[in-house]
N, C-alpha and C positions, 0 to 999 in steps of 0.2 A: 264600625268600632267593634273590636273583638271583646267579648266578655269572658271572664274566667268562670268555668263551671267546676263545681265540686260535687262529686258523687262517689259512692262506694260500689265497686263492681263485684265484690266477693272474691274468694280465693281462686275459683276456677278461671274467671275472666281476667283477673289480675295476673295470674300465671301465664295465660295465653299471651297477653300483651308483653309481658317481660320476655317470653320466649321469642316472640316476633322481632323484638329489638335486639336481643342477644344474638339471634341467628343471622342478623343483618338484613332481614326482609324489610324493615323500616328503620329509619334513623332515630325516631322518637315514638313514644307511646301515643302522642297526639296525632302523628301521621297515621298510625294504625287505626285509631278511632275514627279519624276522618275518612279513611278508606272504607271502613265498615259502614259508616253513615251514607257514603256515596252508593254502596251496594244496596243498602236498605232503601234509599230513595229510588234507585233504578227498579228494584223489585216492586215497590209501591206503584210506580208508573205503569209497569207491566200488568199488575193486577187491575189497576183502573182501566187500562186499555182492554183487557179481557172482559171485564164487566160491561164495558160499553159494547163490545162485539156481541156478547151474550144477549144484551138488551135489544140490539138491532136484530139479531136472529129470532128472538122471541116475538118481536113485532112482525117480522116476515112470516113466521109460522101462524100468528094470529090473523094475518091478512090472507092466509090460504096459499102462501108461496112455498111452503115446506114440501119436502118430498118424503114419502114413506118408502121403506125398504122391507122386502119380504124376510130378510134374514140379516144377521150380523155380517155374514160373508159378503152379501151384496153391498152393504154399507162400506165395509173395508175395501172392497174392490173399487168403489166409486172414489173413496178418499185417496187411495193409492194412485188411481188414474189422474185425479186432480193434481196430486203432488208431482207426478211425472210431467204434467203440462206446464208447470212453473219453471 
């Protein structure tokens, strides 16, 4: 069941929505808001995934599985080589 939401966006965001519809990017302001919410949900999922990866890396480091680098250049070279292998 769809519920109607009432909220004030302020002039800036109201203008953005109006422009998006007027320029034909979206047929309705509701479609534009839904697209924005999808992007926000996607962003939040990516942030959660990154937090999990950081937690896993922290655990590996705590377990002694980390690798120390002598310089930022050495680290960058390793990262670039790993990227090339993918």
